[in-house]
Backbone as JSON Lines, residues from 0, in Angstrom:
{"i":0,"aa":"M","n":[-146.64,-128.75,63.01],"ca":[-146.49,-128.92,61.58],"c":[-145.51,-130.05,61.24]}
{"i":1,"aa":"S","n":[-144.44,-130.2,62.02],"ca":[-143.46,-131.25,61.73],"c":[-144.07,-132.63,61.88]}
{"i":2,"aa":"E","n":[-145.0,-132.79,62.83],"ca":[-145.66,-134.09,63.0],"c":[-146.54,-134.43,61.81]}
{"i":3,"aa":"I","n":[-147.22,-133.43,61.27],"ca":[-148.07,-133.65,60.09],"c":[-147.21,-134.08,58.9]}
{"i":4,"aa":"L","n":[-146.08,-133.41,58.72],"ca":[-145.18,-133.77,57.62],"c":[-144.61,-135.17,57.82]}
{"i":5,"aa":"E","n":[-144.32,-135.53,59.05],"ca":[-143.82,-136.88,59.34],"c":[-144.89,-137.92,58.99]}
{"i":6,"aa":"V","n":[-146.12,-137.66,59.36],"ca":[-147.21,-138.58,59.04],"c":[-147.38,-138.69,57.52]}
{"i":7,"aa":"I","n":[-147.29,-137.59,56.81],"ca":[-147.4,-137.62,55.35],"c":[-146.29,-138.49,54.76]}
{"i":8,"aa":"M","n":[-145.07,-138.34,55.26],"ca":[-143.96,-139.15,54.79],"c":[-144.2,-140.63,55.05]}
{"i":9,"aa":"I","n":[-144.61,-140.96,56.27],"ca":[-144.82,-142.35,56.64],"c":[-145.98,-142.96,55.84]}
{"i":10,"aa":"V","n":[-147.06,-142.21,55.65],"ca":[-148.2,-142.71,54.89],"c":[-147.81,-142.9,53.42]}
{"i":11,"aa":"S","n":[-147.02,-142.0,52.87],"ca":[-146.56,-142.14,51.49],"c":[-145.75,-143.42,51.32]}
{"i":12,"aa":"F","n":[-144.83,-143.66,52.25],"ca":[-144.08,-144.91,52.22],"c":[-145.02,-146.09,52.42]}
{"i":13,"aa":"G","n":[-146.02,-145.9,53.29],"ca":[-146.97,-146.97,53.58],"c":[-147.76,-147.42,52.37]}
{"i":14,"aa":"F","n":[-148.03,-146.52,51.44],"ca":[-148.7,-146.9,50.21],"c":[-147.73,-147.56,49.23]}
{"i":15,"aa":"S","n":[-146.47,-147.21,49.31],"ca":[-145.48,-147.74,48.37],"c":[-145.05,-149.16,48.7]}
{"i":16,"aa":"W","n":[-144.87,-149.46,49.97],"ca":[-144.34,-150.77,50.34],"c":[-145.23,-151.94,49.96]}
{"i":17,"aa":"P","n":[-146.55,-151.88,50.17],"ca":[-147.37,-153.03,49.73],"c":[-147.27,-153.27,48.22]}
{"i":18,"aa":"I","n":[-147.2,-152.21,47.45],"ca":[-147.04,-152.35,46.0],"c":[-145.72,-153.05,45.69]}
{"i":19,"aa":"N","n":[-144.67,-152.67,46.39],"ca":[-143.36,-153.28,46.21],"c":[-143.36,-154.75,46.61]}
{"i":20,"aa":"V","n":[-144.06,-155.08,47.69],"ca":[-144.14,-156.46,48.16],"c":[-144.87,-157.32,47.13]}
{"i":21,"aa":"V","n":[-145.97,-156.83,46.59],"ca":[-146.71,-157.57,45.57],"c":[-145.84,-157.79,44.34]}
{"i":22,"aa":"K","n":[-145.1,-156.77,43.94],"ca":[-144.2,-156.88,42.79],"c":[-143.13,-157.93,43.04]}
{"i":23,"aa":"S","n":[-142.56,-157.94,44.24],"ca":[-141.55,-158.94,44.59],"c":[-142.14,-160.35,44.56]}
{"i":24,"aa":"Y","n":[-143.34,-160.48,45.08],"ca":[-144.0,-161.79,45.13],"c":[-144.27,-162.31,43.71]}
{"i":25,"aa":"R","n":[-144.79,-161.45,42.87],"ca":[-145.15,-161.87,41.51],"c":[-143.96,-162.08,40.61]}
{"i":26,"aa":"S","n":[-142.92,-161.29,40.77],"ca":[-141.77,-161.36,39.86],"c":[-140.96,-162.64,40.05]}
{"i":27,"aa":"R","n":[-140.92,-163.15,41.28],"ca":[-140.2,-164.38,41.61],"c":[-138.72,-164.31,41.24]}
{"i":28,"aa":"T","n":[-138.14,-163.1,41.31],"ca":[-136.73,-162.91,41.03],"c":[-136.18,-161.77,41.88]}
{"i":29,"aa":"T","n":[-134.86,-161.79,42.06],"ca":[-134.2,-160.7,42.8],"c":[-133.66,-159.64,41.85]}
{"i":30,"aa":"K","n":[-133.84,-159.83,40.57],"ca":[-133.34,-158.84,39.62],"c":[-133.95,-157.47,39.92]}
{"i":31,"aa":"G","n":[-133.09,-156.49,40.03],"ca":[-133.52,-155.14,40.32],"c":[-133.72,-154.85,41.8]}
{"i":32,"aa":"K","n":[-133.43,-155.83,42.66],"ca":[-133.59,-155.66,44.11],"c":[-132.22,-155.57,44.76]}
{"i":33,"aa":"S","n":[-132.14,-154.86,45.85],"ca":[-130.9,-154.73,46.61],"c":[-131.17,-155.07,48.07]}
{"i":34,"aa":"I","n":[-130.57,-156.15,48.54],"ca":[-130.74,-156.51,49.95],"c":[-130.12,-155.46,50.86]}
{"i":35,"aa":"A","n":[-129.04,-154.83,50.41],"ca":[-128.42,-153.77,51.21],"c":[-129.4,-152.6,51.39]}
{"i":36,"aa":"F","n":[-130.08,-152.23,50.33],"ca":[-131.07,-151.16,50.4],"c":[-132.2,-151.53,51.36]}
{"i":37,"aa":"L","n":[-132.73,-152.73,51.21],"ca":[-133.82,-153.18,52.09],"c":[-133.37,-153.22,53.54]}
{"i":38,"aa":"A","n":[-132.15,-153.71,53.78],"ca":[-131.64,-153.78,55.16],"c":[-131.48,-152.38,55.75]}
{"i":39,"aa":"L","n":[-131.01,-151.44,54.94],"ca":[-130.85,-150.06,55.41],"c":[-132.2,-149.44,55.76]}
{"i":40,"aa":"I","n":[-133.19,-149.66,54.93],"ca":[-134.54,-149.15,55.21],"c":[-135.1,-149.82,56.47]}
{"i":41,"aa":"F","n":[-134.91,-151.13,56.59],"ca":[-135.37,-151.88,57.76],"c":[-134.74,-151.31,59.03]}
{"i":42,"aa":"F","n":[-133.43,-151.08,58.98],"ca":[-132.72,-150.5,60.11],"c":[-133.24,-149.1,60.42]}
{"i":43,"aa":"G","n":[-133.55,-148.33,59.38],"ca":[-134.09,-146.99,59.56],"c":[-135.42,-147.0,60.29]}
{"i":44,"aa":"Y","n":[-136.27,-147.96,59.96],"ca":[-137.55,-148.07,60.66],"c":[-137.34,-148.49,62.12]}
{"i":45,"aa":"I","n":[-136.37,-149.36,62.37],"ca":[-136.05,-149.72,63.76],"c":[-135.64,-148.47,64.52]}
{"i":46,"aa":"A","n":[-134.8,-147.65,63.9],"ca":[-134.34,-146.41,64.55],"c":[-135.51,-145.46,64.77]}
{"i":47,"aa":"G","n":[-136.41,-145.35,63.8],"ca":[-137.56,-144.46,63.93],"c":[-138.5,-144.89,65.04]}
{"i":48,"aa":"I","n":[-138.76,-146.19,65.12],"ca":[-139.63,-146.72,66.17],"c":[-138.98,-146.52,67.54]}
{"i":49,"aa":"T","n":[-137.69,-146.83,67.62],"ca":[-136.97,-146.66,68.88],"c":[-136.96,-145.19,69.31]}
{"i":50,"aa":"S","n":[-136.77,-144.31,68.34],"ca":[-136.79,-142.87,68.62],"c":[-138.11,-142.45,69.24]}
{"i":51,"aa":"K","n":[-139.2,-142.95,68.68],"ca":[-140.52,-142.6,69.22],"c":[-140.68,-143.14,70.65]}
{"i":52,"aa":"L","n":[-140.26,-144.38,70.86],"ca":[-140.41,-145.0,72.18],"c":[-139.55,-144.33,73.25]}
{"i":53,"aa":"L","n":[-138.41,-143.77,72.84],"ca":[-137.51,-143.11,73.79],"c":[-137.82,-141.62,73.98]}
{"i":54,"aa":"N","n":[-138.69,-141.08,73.14],"ca":[-139.03,-139.66,73.2],"c":[-140.08,-139.45,74.29]}
{"i":55,"aa":"K","n":[-139.67,-138.83,75.39],"ca":[-140.58,-138.64,76.53],"c":[-141.79,-137.78,76.17]}
{"i":56,"aa":"A","n":[-141.58,-136.76,75.35],"ca":[-142.69,-135.89,74.95],"c":[-143.72,-136.67,74.12]}
{"i":57,"aa":"Y","n":[-143.21,-137.51,73.2],"ca":[-144.12,-138.33,72.39],"c":[-144.87,-139.33,73.26]}
{"i":58,"aa":"M","n":[-144.16,-140.0,74.14],"ca":[-144.79,-141.0,74.99],"c":[-145.79,-140.38,75.96]}
{"i":59,"aa":"A","n":[-145.55,-139.15,76.37],"ca":[-146.49,-138.46,77.26],"c":[-147.81,-138.18,76.54]}
{"i":60,"aa":"Q","n":[-147.76,-138.05,75.22],"ca":[-148.96,-137.79,74.43],"c":[-149.37,-139.01,73.6]}
{"i":61,"aa":"F","n":[-148.89,-140.17,73.99],"ca":[-149.11,-141.39,73.2],"c":[-150.6,-141.67,72.96]}
{"i":62,"aa":"S","n":[-151.43,-141.38,73.93],"ca":[-152.87,-141.68,73.78],"c":[-153.5,-140.91,72.62]}
{"i":63,"aa":"T","n":[-152.91,-139.8,72.22],"ca":[-153.45,-139.04,71.09],"c":[-152.58,-139.13,69.84]}
{"i":64,"aa":"K","n":[-151.38,-139.7,69.99],"ca":[-150.46,-139.76,68.84],"c":[-150.0,-141.18,68.53]}
{"i":65,"aa":"W","n":[-150.72,-142.18,68.98],"ca":[-150.36,-143.57,68.78],"c":[-150.28,-143.95,67.3]}
{"i":66,"aa":"Y","n":[-151.08,-143.28,66.46],"ca":[-151.17,-143.63,65.05],"c":[-149.84,-143.5,64.31]}
{"i":67,"aa":"V","n":[-148.98,-142.57,64.74],"ca":[-147.68,-142.41,64.09],"c":[-146.86,-143.69,64.25]}
{"i":68,"aa":"L","n":[-146.84,-144.22,65.45],"ca":[-146.09,-145.45,65.71],"c":[-146.69,-146.63,64.95]}
{"i":69,"aa":"V","n":[-148.0,-146.64,64.78],"ca":[-148.66,-147.71,64.02],"c":[-148.18,-147.7,62.58]}
{"i":70,"aa":"F","n":[-148.07,-146.52,61.98],"ca":[-147.6,-146.45,60.6],"c":[-146.14,-146.88,60.48]}
{"i":71,"aa":"Y","n":[-145.32,-146.51,61.45],"ca":[-143.94,-146.99,61.46],"c":[-143.93,-148.52,61.51]}
{"i":72,"aa":"A","n":[-144.73,-149.11,62.39],"ca":[-144.77,-150.56,62.54],"c":[-145.27,-151.25,61.27]}
{"i":73,"aa":"L","n":[-146.28,-150.68,60.63],"ca":[-146.78,-151.27,59.38],"c":[-145.72,-151.24,58.28]}
{"i":74,"aa":"N","n":[-145.04,-150.12,58.15],"ca":[-143.98,-150.03,57.15],"c":[-142.83,-150.98,57.46]}
{"i":75,"aa":"F","n":[-142.47,-151.07,58.73],"ca":[-141.43,-152.0,59.18],"c":[-141.81,-153.43,58.8]}
{"i":76,"aa":"T","n":[-143.07,-153.78,59.0],"ca":[-143.55,-155.12,58.65],"c":[-143.48,-155.35,57.15]}
{"i":77,"aa":"M","n":[-143.88,-154.37,56.37],"ca":[-143.84,-154.51,54.9],"c":[-142.41,-154.7,54.4]}
{"i":78,"aa":"V","n":[-141.47,-153.95,54.96],"ca":[-140.07,-154.1,54.55],"c":[-139.57,-155.48,54.97]}
{"i":79,"aa":"G","n":[-139.96,-155.94,56.16],"ca":[-139.58,-157.28,56.61],"c":[-140.1,-158.36,55.67]}
{"i":80,"aa":"I","n":[-141.34,-158.22,55.23],"ca":[-141.91,-159.17,54.26],"c":[-141.14,-159.13,52.96]}
{"i":81,"aa":"D","n":[-140.78,-157.93,52.51],"ca":[-140.02,-157.8,51.26],"c":[-138.64,-158.44,51.39]}
{"i":82,"aa":"I","n":[-138.03,-158.35,52.57],"ca":[-136.74,-159.01,52.8],"c":[-136.91,-160.52,52.72]}
{"i":83,"aa":"L","n":[-137.96,-161.05,53.34],"ca":[-138.21,-162.49,53.26],"c":[-138.44,-162.92,51.81]}
{"i":84,"aa":"L","n":[-139.18,-162.12,51.05],"ca":[-139.41,-162.43,49.64],"c":[-138.11,-162.36,48.84]}
{"i":85,"aa":"Y","n":[-137.22,-161.46,49.22],"ca":[-135.92,-161.39,48.54],"c":[-135.21,-162.74,48.64]}
{"i":86,"aa":"F","n":[-135.18,-163.3,49.85],"ca":[-134.48,-164.57,50.04],"c":[-135.21,-165.72,49.34]}
{"i":87,"aa":"R","n":[-136.53,-165.68,49.32],"ca":[-137.28,-166.69,48.56],"c":[-136.95,-166.57,47.07]}
{"i":88,"aa":"N","n":[-136.96,-165.34,46.58],"ca":[-136.7,-165.13,45.16],"c":[-135.25,-165.46,44.79]}
{"i":89,"aa":"R","n":[-134.33,-165.22,45.69],"ca":[-132.93,-165.59,45.43],"c":[-132.81,-167.11,45.29]}
{"i":90,"aa":"R","n":[-133.54,-167.83,46.16],"ca":[-133.53,-169.29,46.08],"c":[-134.14,-169.73,44.76]}
{"i":91,"aa":"L","n":[-135.22,-169.1,44.33],"ca":[-135.84,-169.42,43.05],"c":[-134.91,-169.1,41.89]}
{"i":92,"aa":"D","n":[-134.18,-167.99,41.97],"ca":[-133.2,-167.64,40.92],"c":[-132.13,-168.71,40.81]}
{"i":93,"aa":"K","n":[-131.62,-169.17,41.95],"ca":[-130.58,-170.2,41.95],"c":[-131.1,-171.51,41.37]}
{"i":94,"aa":"A","n":[-132.32,-171.88,41.73],"ca":[-132.91,-173.11,41.22],"c":[-133.13,-173.02,39.71]}
{"i":95,"aa":"Q","n":[-133.51,-171.88,39.22],"ca":[-133.77,-171.7,37.81],"c":[-132.47,-171.7,36.99]}
{"i":96,"aa":"S","n":[-131.38,-171.26,37.57],"ca":[-130.11,-171.18,36.85],"c":[-129.4,-172.53,36.74]}
{"i":97,"aa":"K","n":[-129.88,-173.51,37.45],"ca":[-129.25,-174.85,37.4],"c":[-129.66,-175.6,36.18]}
């Protein structure tokens, strides 16, 4: 049951991050964004992925449970893209304020 709940959590985040990335791309500003928050989430995904890779029980069943790690990796990628967009948008904010 705990694995199902974990997958539900990861999939829920997985639907949210692409929406957030599109919003960041279109808004072209850092207003309302927190790099500290994004970095903390990014670090959390690193910890989650590392936890899975170090978990002997998970790795022993990897052939049937690989999808959990895939969702972690997708979310990690989305947060990474959002971080890159943050820095692009910060540069755009600075250029606009001149």
